[in-house]
C-alpha positions as CSV (number, residue, x, y, z in Angstrom):
1,M,6.5,2.5,-15.7
2,P,5.4,2.7,-20.0
3,G,3.2,-0.1,-20.6
4,E,2.2,-0.4,-16.8
5,T,-1.5,0.4,-16.9
6,V,-2.9,-0.4,-13.6
7,Q,-7.3,-0.7,-13.0
8,P,-8.7,-0.9,-9.7
9,N,-9.8,-4.6,-9.6
10,P,-13.4,-4.7,-8.2
11,R,-13.2,-8.1,-6.5
12,G,-9.0,-6.8,-5.0
13,P,-6.6,-9.2,-5.3
14,A,-6.8,-13.2,-5.4
15,A,-5.5,-13.8,-2.3
16,V,-4.5,-11.8,1.0
17,P,-1.3,-10.5,0.8
18,V,1.7,-11.3,2.7
19,P,2.2,-8.8,5.6
20,G,5.4,-5.9,4.2
21,T,3.3,-5.9,0.6
22,L,2.6,-2.0,-0.8
23,M,-0.8,-2.0,-1.5
24,V,-3.2,0.7,-2.7
25,D,-6.7,1.9,-1.3
26,A,-8.3,3.1,-4.1
27,S,-11.4,4.0,-2.1
28,R,-8.8,6.6,0.0
29,D,-7.2,8.7,-2.9
30,D,-5.0,5.9,-4.0
31,R,-3.2,5.9,-1.0
32,L,0.0,3.8,-0.4
33,G,0.2,1.5,2.1
34,E,2.2,-1.3,3.5
35,F,-0.3,-4.4,4.3
36,R,-0.3,-5.2,8.1
37,G,-3.0,-8.0,8.3
38,V,-6.3,-8.8,8.5
39,A,-9.3,-7.3,10.5
40,G,-12.2,-8.8,10.8
41,P,-13.6,-8.2,6.7
42,Y,-11.3,-5.1,6.3
43,W,-7.8,-5.5,5.3
44,S,-4.9,-3.1,8.0
45,L,-3.0,-0.5,5.9
46,R,-0.4,1.8,7.4
47,P,1.5,4.6,5.8
48,V,5.3,3.6,4.3
49,R,6.8,6.0,6.2
50,G,4.9,5.2,9.5
51,G,2.1,6.9,11.4
52,A,-1.6,5.8,12.0
53,G,-2.6,2.8,9.9
54,W,-6.2,2.2,8.4
55,E,-8.7,0.0,7.8
56,A,-9.6,-1.0,4.3
57,E,-12.1,-2.8,2.1
58,P,-10.1,-5.6,0.0
59,A,-11.9,-5.1,-2.8
60,A,-11.1,-1.4,-3.0
61,V,-7.2,-2.3,-2.5
62,R,-4.8,-3.2,-5.5
63,R,-0.9,-4.5,-5.2
64,A,1.3,-1.5,-6.1
65,T,2.8,-0.8,-9.6
66,R,6.4,-1.8,-9.7
67,K,6.5,2.5,-10.2
68,E,5.0,2.6,-6.8
69,R,7.0,0.7,-4.7
70,L,10.0,2.1,-6.5
71,H,8.9,5.9,-5.0
72,A,7.8,4.2,-1.6
73,E,11.2,3.2,-1.1
74,I,12.8,6.5,-1.9
75,E,10.6,8.1,0.4
76,R,11.7,5.7,2.6
77,W,15.1,6.0,2.1
78,N,15.3,9.9,2.3
79,A,13.3,9.8,5.7
80,R,16.1,7.4,7.0
81,S,18.7,9.4,6.0
82,R,17.0,12.4,7.6
83,G,16.9,10.8,10.8
84,E,13.4,10.5,11.0
85,V,11.6,7.6,12.9
86,L,9.8,5.4,10.9
């Protein structure tokens, strides 16, 4: 969105996000994922449209912007309308 500048936070988010929060993993080319929980020193994320999840360093993860969240929701709605299993 205009005026919405997001810089990767070298320290990561201040607190562990709530499961389901959309996050961006800067260590994987800004891959968008849904936060699933904590796995040892890592955070577990999974693709918004389903599929195999991955673990990320918390310092490399930031919360998704409003634009990124909206794009992910539209992708999810489109997948459901095509009958894809999520």
